[in-house]
C-alpha positions, 0 to 999 in steps of 0.5 A: 527386637527383629520380631518387632520390626517385622511386625511393624512392617507387616502392619503398615503394608497391610494397613494400606499405608501411603505417603501424602508427600507431594513429589518434587517434580512431575514429568508427564508422560511423552506429549507428541508435538502434534498435540499442541495446536498450530493455530496457537502460533500466528502466521507471520510469514512475510509476503510480496504485494502483487496484482491480478493480471487482469485490470479494469479502467476506473475512469479519468481524473483532470478534466481536459481531453485536449492533449492528444498525446497518450503514454502508458505509465506502469511499474516494471516486473513485481514492482508496485505503485508506491508515489507520485509527483507533479512537475508543476509550471513555475507561472500561470499556464495557457493564459489562466490565473493559475500555475498547471502540471506539466507532467506526472512522475510514478515511484515504483518499489517491491512492497513486502508485508508481514505481521508487523509492518511493511516495507518497500524496496528501492525506488525507481521512477518513470516520467510522463511529460507534455512539450511545454510552451503556453507557460507550462515551461519552465517547470519544477518537480515536486518531492515524491509523495510516498505511501506509508510503509507496505501500502500501494497506490489505490486512487487520486483526487485533482482539481482543475481550476481557472477562468476558462475552466477544465484545462488545468491539473493542480491540487493533488492527492493520492490515496493509498491502501495497506494490505495484510498477509493475506491481501485483505485490506486494512486501512486507506490513507490520504497522501497530499502531493507537496507542492502542488497548488491548492485549489478547491474548484472542479474536482475530479477523483478515481478510487479503486475498488476495495481490495484493488490497487492502481497498476497503470495510468494512461496520460493525456499530454499537450503543452501540459499534463491534461488528464489521467485514466486510472487502471486498477486491478485486484491485489494479491499477495505472493 
């Protein structure tokens, strides 16, 4: 019997018999982590929206230049302009048929953007107002119109009006731009400033160039708000 087992074993070896059974678990040889490409994982690192230190005057909104009192409105530190409000007269101003803005408010906040959605920090405000008189007072401040989350101010459209022409500032719509984590422009959205009066006459508009944002505005006031000059700068991501 032992001899027969030895003959059978010798035959199996000599005939090259191999098992065809599938292994239950196959473990690959060790693969270094570097073999998995980094590009397969998207870069979702958030960044803070900033602006270049070099800005350019992109022009004026509002048709009057008769105010004569100038003030620069800009956010402090790393905060960006994300909202606007108008201080509207409660009655027709300067002998015209329409109400008019006595002043303007900017809303400032730090803005962070990531792979999903942007966000803004606590909002601080700064105001510029005319001295009143000639119907510009009493006046009421509109609610602060805000850009969408992660967006910053990039332009402004206003209308004049009235029979005298040009010295009123009303019906304002701001534009807000959203950027991605590489500071590349994604979308630009129009946001009306609720509470400012609708008037289709005498439009004036300033829009930053693609990739820019409004970083400051020079107000020209007298009794009311006569005009604004908007300065824009390229957006960066820090």
